[in-house]
C-alpha positions as CSV (number, residue, x, y, z in Angstrom):
1,X,6.7,9.6,12.3
2,X,10.0,8.1,13.4
3,X,12.5,10.2,15.3
4,X,15.6,11.4,13.5
5,X,18.4,8.8,14.2
6,X,20.8,9.7,17.1
7,X,23.8,9.7,14.8
8,X,22.6,12.7,12.8
9,X,23.3,15.4,15.5
10,X,26.9,14.3,16.2
11,X,27.5,14.2,12.5
12,X,26.4,17.8,12.1
13,X,28.5,18.9,15.1
14,X,31.5,17.1,13.6
15,X,31.0,18.7,10.2
16,X,30.7,22.2,11.7
17,X,33.7,21.7,14.0
18,X,35.9,20.4,11.1
19,X,34.8,23.3,8.9
20,X,35.6,25.9,11.6
21,X,39.0,24.4,12.3
22,X,39.8,24.4,8.6
23,X,38.8,28.1,8.3
24,X,40.9,29.2,11.3
25,X,44.0,27.3,10.3
26,X,43.8,28.8,6.8
27,X,43.9,32.3,8.3
28,X,40.7,33.6,6.9
29,X,39.4,37.0,8.0
30,X,36.8,37.4,10.8
31,X,34.2,38.6,8.3
32,X,34.7,35.5,6.2
33,X,34.5,33.4,9.3
34,X,31.2,35.1,10.3
35,X,29.9,34.4,6.8
36,X,31.0,30.8,7.0
37,X,29.3,30.4,10.4
38,X,26.2,32.0,9.1
39,X,26.1,29.7,6.1
40,X,26.7,26.6,8.3
41,X,24.0,27.7,10.7
42,X,21.6,28.1,7.8
43,X,22.5,24.7,6.5
44,X,21.8,23.2,10.0
45,X,18.4,25.0,10.0
46,X,17.6,23.9,6.5
47,X,16.7,20.2,7.0
48,X,14.1,20.8,9.8
49,X,12.7,23.6,7.7
50,X,12.5,21.4,4.7
51,X,10.9,18.6,6.7
52,X,8.2,21.1,7.9
53,X,7.4,22.5,4.4
54,X,7.5,19.3,2.5
55,X,4.8,17.4,4.4
56,X,2.1,16.8,1.8
57,X,-0.2,19.8,1.9
58,X,-4.0,19.5,2.0
59,X,-6.7,22.0,1.3
60,X,-8.9,23.2,4.1
61,X,-12.3,21.5,4.9
62,X,-14.9,21.9,2.2
63,X,-18.6,21.2,2.3
64,X,-19.6,18.2,0.1
65,X,-22.7,16.0,-0.3
66,X,-21.4,12.7,1.1
67,X,-24.0,10.8,-0.9
68,X,-22.4,12.0,-4.1
69,X,-19.0,11.0,-2.7
70,X,-20.4,7.6,-1.9
71,X,-21.8,7.2,-5.5
72,X,-18.3,8.0,-7.0
73,X,-16.7,5.6,-4.6
74,X,-19.1,2.8,-5.5
75,X,-18.3,3.2,-9.2
76,X,-14.5,2.9,-8.4
77,X,-15.0,-0.1,-6.1
78,X,-17.2,-1.9,-8.6
79,X,-14.7,-1.4,-11.4
80,X,-11.9,-2.7,-9.1
81,X,-13.7,-5.9,-8.1
82,X,-15.1,-6.7,-11.6
83,X,-11.5,-6.6,-12.8
84,X,-10.3,-8.7,-9.9
85,X,-13.1,-11.3,-10.4
86,X,-12.0,-11.6,-14.0
87,X,-8.3,-12.0,-13.1
88,X,-9.2,-14.7,-10.5
89,X,-11.0,-16.7,-13.2
90,X,-14.1,-17.2,-10.9
91,X,-16.1,-18.4,-13.9
92,X,-13.4,-20.5,-15.5
93,X,-14.2,-23.2,-16.5
94,X,-17.6,-22.5,-14.8
95,X,-18.7,-20.9,-11.5
96,X,-17.9,-23.3,-8.7
97,X,-21.0,-23.2,-6.4
98,X,-20.4,-23.3,-2.7
99,X,-23.2,-24.4,-0.4
100,X,-23.9,-23.3,3.2
101,X,-26.2,-23.8,6.1
102,X,-27.0,-21.7,9.2
103,X,-24.2,-21.5,11.7
104,X,-24.4,-23.4,15.0
105,X,-26.7,-21.6,17.5
106,X,-24.0,-21.0,20.1
107,X,-21.9,-18.9,17.7
108,X,-24.6,-16.3,16.9
109,X,-27.5,-14.3,18.4
110,X,-30.8,-16.0,18.7
111,X,-33.3,-15.4,15.9
112,X,-36.0,-13.8,18.1
113,X,-33.4,-11.4,19.5
114,X,-32.3,-10.4,16.0
115,X,-35.9,-9.6,14.9
116,X,-36.5,-7.7,18.1
117,X,-33.3,-5.8,17.8
118,X,-33.8,-4.8,14.2
119,X,-37.4,-3.7,14.9
120,X,-36.1,-1.2,17.5
121,X,-33.5,0.3,15.2
122,X,-34.3,3.8,13.8
123,X,-35.3,4.0,10.1
124,X,-36.6,0.4,9.9
125,X,-39.6,0.3,7.5
126,X,-42.4,-2.2,7.9
127,X,-41.8,-3.3,4.3
128,X,-38.3,-4.5,5.3
129,X,-39.6,-7.2,7.5
130,X,-41.1,-9.0,4.5
131,X,-37.7,-10.1,3.4
132,X,-36.7,-11.5,6.8
133,X,-36.3,-15.3,7.1
134,X,-38.7,-17.0,9.5
135,X,-35.8,-18.8,11.2
136,X,-32.1,-19.5,10.8
137,X,-32.9,-22.4,8.5
138,X,-33.9,-19.7,5.9
139,X,-30.3,-18.7,5.6
140,X,-29.2,-21.9,3.8
141,X,-28.3,-21.4,0.2
142,X,-25.8,-21.8,-2.6
143,X,-23.5,-19.8,-4.9
144,X,-25.1,-16.7,-6.2
145,X,-27.8,-16.6,-3.5
146,X,-25.6,-14.9,-1.0
147,X,-27.0,-11.4,-1.6
148,X,-30.5,-12.7,-1.1
149,X,-29.5,-14.5,2.1
150,X,-27.9,-11.3,3.4
151,X,-31.2,-9.5,2.9
152,X,-33.0,-12.2,4.9
153,X,-31.0,-11.3,8.0
154,X,-33.1,-8.7,10.0
155,X,-30.1,-6.8,11.2
156,X,-28.1,-7.1,8.0
157,X,-25.2,-8.4,10.1
158,X,-23.8,-11.7,8.9
159,X,-20.9,-13.9,10.0
160,X,-19.5,-16.3,7.3
161,X,-17.7,-19.3,8.7
162,X,-15.7,-22.0,7.0
163,X,-12.6,-24.1,6.9
164,X,-9.3,-22.9,5.4
165,X,-9.7,-22.4,1.6
166,X,-13.4,-23.1,1.7
167,X,-14.3,-20.1,-0.4
168,X,-15.1,-17.4,2.1
169,X,-13.2,-14.6,0.3
170,X,-14.7,-15.6,-3.1
171,X,-18.1,-15.6,-1.6
172,X,-17.3,-12.1,-0.2
173,X,-16.5,-10.9,-3.8
174,X,-19.8,-12.3,-5.1
175,X,-21.7,-10.6,-2.3
176,X,-19.8,-7.3,-2.8
177,X,-20.5,-7.3,-6.5
178,X,-24.2,-8.1,-6.1
179,X,-24.6,-5.4,-3.4
180,X,-22.9,-2.8,-5.6
181,X,-25.0,-3.6,-8.7
182,X,-28.2,-3.4,-6.7
183,X,-27.1,-0.4,-4.6
184,X,-29.5,2.6,-4.6
185,X,-28.0,6.1,-5.4
186,X,-26.7,7.6,-2.2
187,X,-26.7,4.3,-0.3
188,X,-24.0,2.6,1.6
189,X,-20.9,1.3,-0.3
190,X,-19.7,-2.2,0.5
191,X,-16.0,-2.2,0.9
192,X,-13.8,-5.2,1.7
193,X,-11.3,-4.8,4.6
194,X,-8.7,-7.6,5.2
195,X,-8.5,-7.8,9.0
196,X,-5.0,-9.3,9.0
197,X,-3.7,-5.7,8.5
198,X,-5.5,-4.4,11.7
199,X,-3.8,-4.3,15.1
200,X,-6.8,-3.8,17.5
201,X,-4.3,-3.2,20.4
202,X,-3.0,0.0,18.7
203,X,-5.8,1.4,16.5
204,X,-9.6,1.5,16.8
205,X,-11.6,0.0,14.0
206,X,-13.0,3.2,12.4
207,X,-9.6,4.9,12.3
208,X,-8.0,1.8,10.7
209,X,-10.8,1.5,8.1
210,X,-10.5,5.2,7.3
211,X,-6.7,4.7,6.8
212,X,-7.5,1.7,4.5
213,X,-10.0,3.7,2.5
214,X,-7.5,6.6,2.0
215,X,-4.8,4.2,1.0
216,X,-6.9,2.6,-1.8
217,X,-8.8,5.8,-2.7
218,X,-6.5,8.8,-2.0
219,X,-9.2,11.4,-2.9
220,X,-10.9,10.5,0.4
221,X,-8.1,12.3,2.2
222,X,-9.9,15.6,1.5
223,X,-11.1,17.4,4.7
224,X,-14.7,18.0,5.6
225,X,-16.4,20.2,8.3
226,X,-16.8,18.8,11.8
227,X,-20.5,18.3,11.5
228,X,-20.0,15.6,8.8
229,X,-17.1,13.6,10.4
230,X,-18.6,13.8,14.0
231,X,-15.1,13.9,15.3
232,X,-13.9,17.4,14.6
233,X,-12.5,18.3,11.2
234,X,-11.9,15.0,9.5
235,X,-11.4,13.3,6.2
236,X,-14.1,12.3,3.7
237,X,-13.2,8.7,4.6
238,X,-14.0,9.2,8.2
239,X,-17.1,11.1,7.4
240,X,-18.4,8.3,5.2
241,X,-17.9,5.9,8.1
242,X,-19.5,8.2,10.6
243,X,-22.6,8.7,8.3
244,X,-22.9,4.9,7.8
245,X,-22.3,5.2,4.1
246,X,-19.7,2.4,4.2
247,X,-20.9,-1.2,4.6
248,X,-17.8,-2.9,6.1
249,X,-17.0,-6.4,4.8
250,X,-14.4,-7.6,7.2
251,X,-12.4,-10.5,5.8
252,X,-10.5,-12.9,8.0
253,X,-10.9,-12.5,11.8
254,X,-8.9,-15.7,12.1
255,X,-5.9,-13.9,10.5
256,X,-5.8,-11.4,13.5
257,X,-3.2,-12.7,16.0
258,X,-4.8,-15.1,18.5
259,X,-3.7,-13.0,21.5
260,X,-5.9,-10.0,20.3
261,X,-8.6,-11.8,18.4
262,X,-11.2,-11.5,21.3
263,X,-10.1,-7.8,21.7
264,X,-10.8,-7.3,18.0
265,X,-14.3,-8.7,18.3
266,X,-14.9,-6.5,21.4
267,X,-13.7,-3.4,19.5
268,X,-16.0,-4.2,16.6
269,X,-19.0,-4.4,19.0
270,X,-17.8,-1.2,20.7
271,X,-17.9,1.0,17.6
272,X,-20.9,-0.4,15.7
273,X,-23.8,2.0,15.8
274,X,-27.4,0.8,15.8
275,X,-28.5,0.0,12.3
276,X,-25.0,-0.5,10.9
277,X,-24.8,-3.5,8.5
278,X,-21.7,-5.7,8.6
279,X,-20.3,-8.8,7.2
280,X,-17.5,-10.8,8.9
281,X,-15.6,-13.9,7.9
282,X,-13.5,-16.3,9.9
283,X,-12.4,-19.9,10.2
284,X,-14.9,-21.7,12.4
285,X,-12.6,-23.0,15.1
286,X,-10.8,-19.7,15.5
287,X,-14.1,-17.8,15.6
288,X,-15.4,-20.1,18.4
289,X,-12.2,-19.6,20.4
290,X,-12.5,-15.8,20.0
291,X,-16.0,-15.8,21.6
292,X,-14.5,-16.8,25.0
293,X,-13.1,-13.9,27.0
294,X,-10.2,-14.3,29.5
295,X,-12.8,-14.2,32.3
296,X,-14.6,-17.2,30.8
297,X,-17.7,-15.2,29.6
298,X,-19.1,-15.5,26.0
299,X,-18.7,-12.6,23.6
300,X,-20.9,-12.7,20.5
301,X,-20.8,-10.3,17.6
302,X,-23.8,-8.0,18.4
303,X,-26.8,-8.5,16.3
304,X,-25.2,-11.0,13.9
305,X,-26.6,-14.2,12.3
306,X,-24.2,-16.7,10.7
307,X,-23.7,-19.2,8.0
308,X,-21.2,-22.1,7.7
309,X,-19.8,-23.1,4.3
310,X,-20.0,-26.8,3.5
311,X,-17.4,-29.0,1.7
312,X,-17.8,-29.1,-2.0
313,X,-20.0,-31.8,-3.4
314,X,-17.8,-34.7,-4.8
315,X,-19.8,-34.8,-8.0
316,X,-19.2,-31.1,-8.6
317,X,-15.5,-31.6,-7.9
318,X,-15.2,-34.4,-10.4
319,X,-17.1,-32.4,-13.1
320,X,-14.9,-29.4,-12.5
321,X,-11.6,-31.2,-12.7
322,X,-12.6,-33.1,-15.9
323,X,-14.0,-30.0,-17.6
324,X,-10.8,-28.0,-16.8
325,X,-8.8,-30.9,-18.2
326,X,-10.5,-30.6,-21.6
327,X,-13.8,-32.5,-21.0
328,X,-14.9,-36.0,-20.3
329,X,-13.1,-38.6,-22.5
330,X,-10.0,-36.6,-23.2
331,X,-6.6,-38.0,-22.3
332,X,-6.0,-35.3,-19.6
333,X,-9.4,-35.9,-18.0
334,X,-9.0,-39.7,-17.8
335,X,-5.9,-39.2,-15.6
336,X,-8.3,-38.0,-12.9
337,X,-10.4,-41.2,-12.8
338,X,-8.7,-42.8,-9.8
339,X,-8.8,-39.6,-7.9
340,X,-12.5,-38.8,-8.6
341,X,-13.4,-42.3,-7.7
342,X,-12.1,-41.8,-4.2
343,X,-13.8,-38.4,-3.6
344,X,-16.8,-39.9,-1.8
345,X,-14.5,-41.6,0.7
346,X,-13.0,-40.1,3.8
347,X,-9.4,-40.1,2.5
348,X,-6.8,-37.3,2.6
349,X,-7.2,-36.5,-1.1
350,X,-11.0,-36.2,-0.8
351,X,-10.5,-33.8,2.1
352,X,-7.9,-31.7,0.3
353,X,-10.0,-31.4,-2.8
354,X,-13.2,-30.5,-0.9
355,X,-12.3,-26.8,-1.0
356,X,-12.1,-24.3,-3.8
357,X,-8.5,-23.6,-2.8
358,X,-7.5,-27.2,-3.1
359,X,-9.2,-27.5,-6.5
360,X,-7.4,-24.4,-7.8
361,X,-4.0,-25.7,-6.7
362,X,-4.7,-29.2,-8.2
363,X,-5.9,-27.9,-11.5
364,X,-2.8,-25.6,-11.8
365,X,-0.4,-28.4,-11.0
366,X,-1.9,-31.4,-13.0
367,X,-4.0,-30.0,-15.8
368,X,-2.3,-29.0,-19.1
369,X,-2.5,-25.5,-20.4
370,X,-2.6,-24.7,-24.1
371,X,0.5,-26.1,-26.0
372,X,1.6,-28.3,-23.1
373,X,2.4,-32.0,-23.5
374,X,0.6,-34.3,-21.0
375,X,3.7,-36.5,-20.8
376,X,5.7,-33.6,-19.2
377,X,3.1,-33.2,-16.4
378,X,2.9,-35.0,-13.0
379,X,0.2,-37.6,-12.7
380,X,-2.7,-36.7,-10.4
381,X,-3.1,-40.3,-9.3
382,X,-0.1,-39.8,-7.0
383,X,-2.4,-38.0,-4.7
384,X,-4.2,-41.2,-3.7
385,X,-0.9,-42.7,-2.4
386,X,-1.5,-42.8,1.3
387,X,1.9,-44.1,2.0
388,X,3.3,-40.9,0.6
389,X,0.5,-38.6,1.8
390,X,-1.0,-40.2,5.0
391,X,-2.8,-37.0,6.1
392,X,-4.6,-34.1,4.5
393,X,-1.9,-31.8,5.8
394,X,0.7,-33.8,3.8
395,X,-1.3,-33.2,0.6
396,X,-1.9,-29.5,1.4
397,X,1.9,-29.1,1.9
398,X,2.6,-30.9,-1.4
399,X,0.1,-28.8,-3.3
400,X,1.6,-25.6,-2.0
401,X,5.1,-26.7,-2.7
402,X,4.3,-27.7,-6.3
403,X,2.1,-24.6,-7.0
404,X,4.8,-22.0,-7.8
405,X,6.8,-24.3,-10.2
406,X,3.5,-25.2,-11.9
407,X,2.3,-21.6,-12.2
408,X,5.5,-20.7,-14.0
409,X,5.8,-23.7,-16.3
410,X,3.4,-22.2,-18.9
411,X,3.0,-18.8,-20.5
412,X,6.1,-17.1,-22.0
413,X,7.9,-15.3,-19.2
414,X,11.1,-13.6,-18.3
415,X,11.3,-15.4,-15.0
416,X,12.1,-19.1,-14.3
417,X,10.3,-21.1,-11.7
418,X,13.4,-21.0,-9.6
419,X,13.6,-17.2,-9.8
420,X,9.9,-16.9,-8.9
421,X,10.2,-19.3,-6.0
422,X,13.2,-17.4,-4.6
423,X,11.4,-14.1,-4.9
424,X,8.1,-15.2,-3.3
425,X,10.0,-16.8,-0.4
426,X,11.7,-13.5,0.2
427,X,8.5,-11.5,0.0
428,X,6.6,-13.9,2.2
429,X,9.3,-13.6,4.9
430,X,9.3,-9.8,4.5
431,X,5.5,-9.8,5.2
432,X,5.7,-12.3,7.9
433,X,8.8,-11.1,9.8
434,X,9.4,-7.5,8.9
435,X,5.8,-6.4,8.6
436,X,4.5,-8.6,11.4
437,X,2.4,-11.0,9.4
438,X,0.3,-8.5,7.3
439,X,-0.9,-9.9,4.0
440,X,-0.6,-6.5,2.3
441,X,2.3,-6.4,-0.1
442,X,2.8,-2.7,-0.7
443,X,5.7,-1.6,-2.9
444,X,6.3,1.5,-0.9
445,X,7.1,-0.7,2.2
446,X,9.8,-2.5,0.4
447,X,12.6,-0.3,1.9
448,X,11.7,-1.7,5.3
449,X,13.1,-5.0,4.2
450,X,16.6,-3.4,4.3
451,X,17.4,-2.3,7.8
452,X,21.2,-1.8,7.3
453,X,22.2,1.6,5.8
454,X,19.1,2.1,3.7
455,X,18.6,5.7,4.7
456,X,22.3,6.5,4.2
457,X,22.2,4.8,0.8
458,X,19.2,7.0,-0.2
459,X,21.0,10.0,1.0
460,X,24.2,9.1,-0.9
461,X,22.2,8.5,-4.1
462,X,20.6,12.0,-3.8
463,X,24.0,13.5,-3.0
464,X,25.5,11.9,-6.1
465,X,22.6,13.0,-8.3
466,X,23.1,16.5,-7.0
467,X,26.8,16.3,-7.8
468,X,26.4,15.4,-11.4
469,X,25.4,19.0,-12.6
470,X,27.9,20.4,-10.1
471,X,30.7,18.4,-11.7
472,X,29.8,19.8,-15.1
473,X,29.9,23.4,-13.6
474,X,33.2,22.6,-11.8
475,X,34.8,21.3,-14.9
476,X,33.9,24.6,-16.7
477,X,35.0,27.0,-14.0
478,X,37.9,25.2,-12.2
479,X,41.2,24.4,-13.7
480,X,42.6,22.6,-10.6
481,X,41.3,18.9,-10.6
482,X,42.1,18.6,-6.9
483,X,39.9,21.6,-6.1
484,X,37.2,20.3,-8.4
485,X,37.1,16.9,-6.6
486,X,37.3,18.5,-3.2
487,X,34.5,20.9,-3.9
488,X,32.5,18.0,-5.5
489,X,32.8,15.9,-2.4
490,X,31.8,18.8,-0.2
491,X,28.7,19.3,-2.4
492,X,27.8,15.6,-2.1
493,X,28.1,15.6,1.7
494,X,26.1,18.9,2.1
495,X,23.1,17.5,0.2
496,X,23.6,13.9,1.4
497,X,22.9,14.8,5.0
498,X,19.5,16.5,4.6
499,X,18.5,13.7,2.2
500,X,19.4,11.1,4.8
501,X,17.4,12.9,7.4
502,X,14.4,13.0,5.0
503,X,14.7,9.3,4.3
504,X,14.9,8.4,8.0
505,X,12.3,10.9,9.2
506,X,9.2,8.8,8.8
507,X,7.1,6.3,6.8
508,X,5.4,7.9,3.8
509,X,2.7,6.9,1.4
510,X,2.8,7.5,-2.3
511,X,1.8,10.8,-3.8
512,X,-0.5,10.8,-6.8
513,X,0.1,14.1,-8.6
514,X,1.0,17.7,-7.7
515,X,-0.3,21.2,-8.4
516,X,0.7,24.6,-7.1
517,X,-1.6,26.3,-4.5
518,X,-1.6,29.6,-2.6
519,X,-3.1,27.9,0.4
520,X,-0.8,27.4,3.4
521,X,2.0,29.6,4.7
522,X,4.7,27.2,5.7
523,X,6.2,27.2,2.2
524,X,6.5,31.0,2.3
525,X,8.1,30.9,5.7
526,X,10.7,28.5,4.7
527,X,11.5,30.5,1.5
528,X,11.8,33.6,3.6
529,X,14.1,31.9,6.1
530,X,16.3,30.3,3.6
531,X,16.5,33.5,1.6
532,X,17.5,35.5,4.7
533,X,20.2,33.0,5.5
534,X,21.5,33.0,1.9
535,X,21.4,36.8,1.8
536,X,23.3,37.2,5.1
537,X,25.9,34.8,3.9
538,X,26.6,36.8,0.7
539,X,26.1,40.2,2.3
540,X,28.7,39.5,5.0
541,X,31.1,38.0,2.5
542,X,31.1,41.0,0.3
543,X,30.6,43.8,2.9
544,X,29.7,47.4,2.5
545,X,27.0,48.8,0.1
546,X,27.8,46.1,-2.5
547,X,27.3,43.5,0.2
548,X,23.8,44.8,0.9
549,X,22.9,44.7,-2.8
550,X,24.4,41.2,-3.1
551,X,22.6,40.1,0.0
552,X,19.2,41.2,-1.3
553,X,19.6,39.5,-4.7
554,X,21.2,36.3,-3.3
555,X,18.4,36.1,-0.8
556,X,15.9,36.4,-3.6
557,X,17.7,33.8,-5.6
558,X,18.0,31.4,-2.6
559,X,14.5,31.7,-1.3
560,X,12.6,31.7,-4.6
561,X,12.9,27.9,-5.2
562,X,11.4,27.1,-1.7
563,X,8.6,29.7,-2.2
564,X,7.7,28.2,-5.6
565,X,8.2,24.5,-5.0
566,X,6.9,24.7,-1.4
567,X,3.5,25.8,-2.7
568,X,3.0,22.5,-4.6
569,X,0.2,20.4,-3.2
570,X,-0.8,16.7,-3.7
571,X,-3.8,15.9,-5.9
572,X,-5.4,12.5,-6.2
573,X,-7.2,10.5,-8.9
574,X,-11.0,10.6,-9.2
575,X,-12.9,8.3,-6.8
576,X,-14.8,6.6,-9.6
577,X,-11.6,5.2,-11.2
578,X,-9.9,2.1,-9.8
579,X,-6.2,2.6,-9.3
580,X,-3.8,-0.3,-8.9
581,X,-0.2,-0.6,-7.6
582,X,1.5,0.0,-10.9
583,X,-0.5,3.2,-11.6
584,X,0.2,4.5,-8.1
585,X,4.0,3.9,-8.6
586,X,3.9,5.7,-12.0
587,X,2.3,8.8,-10.5
588,X,4.6,8.8,-7.6
589,X,7.7,8.6,-9.9
590,X,6.3,11.4,-12.0
591,X,5.9,13.5,-8.9
592,X,9.5,13.0,-8.0
593,X,10.9,14.0,-11.4
594,X,8.5,16.9,-11.8
595,X,9.8,18.3,-8.5
596,X,13.4,17.7,-9.4
597,X,13.1,19.4,-12.8
598,X,11.1,22.2,-11.3
599,X,13.8,22.7,-8.7
600,X,16.5,23.1,-11.3
601,X,14.4,25.4,-13.5
602,X,13.3,27.5,-10.6
603,X,17.0,27.9,-9.5
604,X,17.9,29.0,-13.0
605,X,15.0,31.4,-13.0
606,X,16.0,32.9,-9.7
607,X,19.6,33.6,-10.9
608,X,18.4,34.9,-14.2
609,X,16.0,37.3,-12.4
610,X,18.9,38.5,-10.3
611,X,21.0,39.1,-13.4
612,X,18.3,41.0,-15.2
613,X,17.8,43.3,-12.2
614,X,21.4,44.4,-12.7
615,X,23.1,42.8,-9.6
616,X,25.9,40.4,-9.4
617,X,26.2,39.1,-13.0
618,X,25.0,42.2,-14.8
619,X,23.5,42.3,-18.3
620,X,26.2,40.4,-20.1
621,X,24.5,37.5,-22.0
622,X,27.4,35.1,-21.3
623,X,27.3,36.0,-17.6
624,X,23.5,35.5,-17.7
625,X,23.9,32.0,-19.1
626,X,26.5,31.2,-16.5
627,X,24.2,32.5,-13.8
628,X,21.4,30.3,-15.0
629,X,23.8,27.3,-15.0
630,X,24.7,28.1,-11.4
631,X,21.0,28.4,-10.5
632,X,20.3,25.1,-12.2
633,X,23.1,23.4,-10.2
634,X,21.8,24.8,-6.9
635,X,18.1,24.2,-7.8
636,X,18.4,20.6,-8.7
637,X,19.4,19.4,-5.2
638,X,16.5,21.4,-3.8
639,X,14.2,19.7,-6.2
640,X,15.7,16.3,-5.3
641,X,15.0,16.9,-1.6
642,X,11.5,18.0,-2.3
643,X,10.9,14.9,-4.5
644,X,12.3,12.7,-1.8
645,X,10.0,14.3,0.8
646,X,6.9,14.2,-1.4
647,X,7.2,10.8,-2.9
648,X,8.4,7.3,-2.1
649,X,9.9,6.4,-5.5
650,X,13.5,7.2,-4.8
651,X,13.5,5.1,-1.6
652,X,11.8,2.3,-3.4
653,X,14.2,2.5,-6.3
654,X,17.2,2.2,-4.0
655,X,15.7,-0.7,-2.1
656,X,14.7,-2.5,-5.3
657,X,18.2,-2.1,-6.8
658,X,20.0,-3.3,-3.6
659,X,17.6,-6.3,-3.4
660,X,18.1,-7.1,-7.0
661,X,21.9,-7.0,-6.7
662,X,21.6,-9.4,-3.7
663,X,19.5,-11.8,-5.8
664,X,16.3,-11.5,-3.8
665,X,14.2,-9.7,-6.4
666,X,14.0,-9.5,-10.2
667,X,15.1,-6.2,-11.8
668,X,11.6,-5.6,-13.3
669,X,10.0,-6.1,-9.9
670,X,6.6,-4.4,-10.6
671,X,6.2,-6.2,-13.9
672,X,6.9,-9.5,-12.0
673,X,4.2,-8.7,-9.5
674,X,1.7,-7.7,-12.2
675,X,2.5,-11.0,-14.1
676,X,2.1,-13.0,-10.8
677,X,-1.3,-11.4,-10.4
678,X,-2.7,-11.3,-13.9
679,X,-1.3,-14.5,-15.4
680,X,-0.1,-16.9,-12.7
681,X,-2.7,-16.6,-10.0
682,X,-0.1,-16.4,-7.3
683,X,-1.1,-13.0,-6.1
684,X,-4.4,-11.2,-5.8
685,X,-5.0,-7.5,-5.7
686,X,-6.9,-5.6,-3.0
687,X,-7.1,-2.0,-3.8
688,X,-3.6,-0.5,-3.9
689,X,-1.7,-3.6,-2.6
690,X,-1.1,-7.2,-3.6
691,X,-1.6,-10.2,-1.4
692,X,-0.8,-13.9,-1.8
693,X,-3.6,-15.9,-3.2
694,X,-4.2,-17.4,0.2
695,X,-2.8,-16.6,3.6
696,X,-1.7,-20.2,4.0
697,X,0.4,-19.9,0.9
698,X,2.1,-16.9,2.5
699,X,2.7,-18.9,5.6
700,X,4.0,-21.9,3.6
701,X,6.5,-19.8,1.7
702,X,7.6,-17.8,4.8
703,X,8.7,-21.1,6.3
704,X,10.3,-22.5,3.2
705,X,14.1,-22.9,2.9
706,X,15.2,-21.5,-0.5
């Protein structure tokens, strides 16, 4: 959690000082001054109290059968990746088969050592050895054989190496789906973890993986007894890792910064228990460099075999391009003849189109979609112009540059290619610069793209929303417009300050849903404290016996909203249901508004209760209605503060609005992201976040001048 900014304390002191000077110069009585000081003191104590009570509550540890939790998680992960495989069009126009061979011997453990190591691991059955390959040559394979090849590794630890765009992540998806479909009940759940989001210098591997699991599957935040987590009371996510019920599929060691890549490999070795399966991917050159420590010694991934992906077969590339263009003999397919004729040569175009990524970019740019005219498309034969593209890097750069305009030239859309390009450049820079190169595009981190006055803007927004019902009440009760405006400005500032503190107090994650719970006492403490402050204020103001009665009732009315709303606790969707970014945002937005409305209604209820008890407003129906209105006006700001503390939607809304006004983002930002994922192929989805289709596309856009 971030510290509260330094300017907050001086601002509070200035507000208190100005208020006291105003009171003294106006000649108020000492009793009134005491009441004012009491009220201000209460207001100063309110924000820290609110911060304490509004941290998302969790139930205590409960005993669960982790195998059942793993089964539910497996169903959710399977649903997620089946959907993602469909969106990525892995079988369109037909599955593109990638071949591989065993990795070079100096990059992996020796085969005799793997067999000896696996034989010594606990729980290894004699029947398991029947699936082991005789030698590393037995790991060679193609396409859908990846799951069988994984089973041939004695230790079930496999490193997948390949060049940029060679299909490592797609192979991961095929492996993950195959393992999930063949997984026995209660067995380990394969889960993909993009390593680019891990900083091994700051966080150990299991803690980071537990955080990733909770982000994508919030129900795993539930606590379990110490005997399950093996690390004191911990979360279900940590317990699943401790009990080896997660099979980590670590994608992209090469995407970890070079300075800590060797450290990352060391940390992986450090935490892996005996018998823990693992899959790791990396670019070949980067993996080789990571094996050499600063002292010059060699560091291998313990107990791991390896495979290296091969370039695509030229005949498969030609057949794929022609089939996607409409089939052999069509006008669109004949445009590829000069390109396909050169695929067997060592030319820049043959190198660029030897990977699944290069093929995907080329088909998007040059092949017509339904209802497109061929004459309006660029000619793929331009790729063989070595004067224009003397190296493979030149062709890669050209394909990346032409990809976004091509992706947005078809399908009816609200966004032009220019708008999309501008947005993606901004988002890539946000990931690369603000978020230190992470590939994870999370909507709740968008406010971090605005460093100047973001927290104050959020606070001002909450203050203005709090002022709206107050302005209605002031218009009904005050005849002097100057007094109405002055009181309204005071009301805005009083609620703006704690809202700004909440916005700046720390980085939050989305809330799924809420329910009321008796568990936990912090909400009751804050309600009691605030009620006492409120009661003292009114009691001292009125004085005497009537002051005591007024203090009791005003304390009840002031504390009840915190007692009721503070008992709300977060609940999360079922594990066996895949939840995407849009659904998470919808739940978080609903939480915000439920809390806001509940705050207003609770305030109205508190005043109504006070009236019915015969204090303050009495039994007069008109007075009762007015009291409810006052309660509503006071309760809505409390609800807004609680919504701000329990959800991320308000901060996201303010950031999105500011960025849209600046021209960096479209107004319908989440619809834009969903369209880029589901229809354009620019983004991919990994759990609760989006990523660019390939990390090199992110790097290209981050360095682009809009």
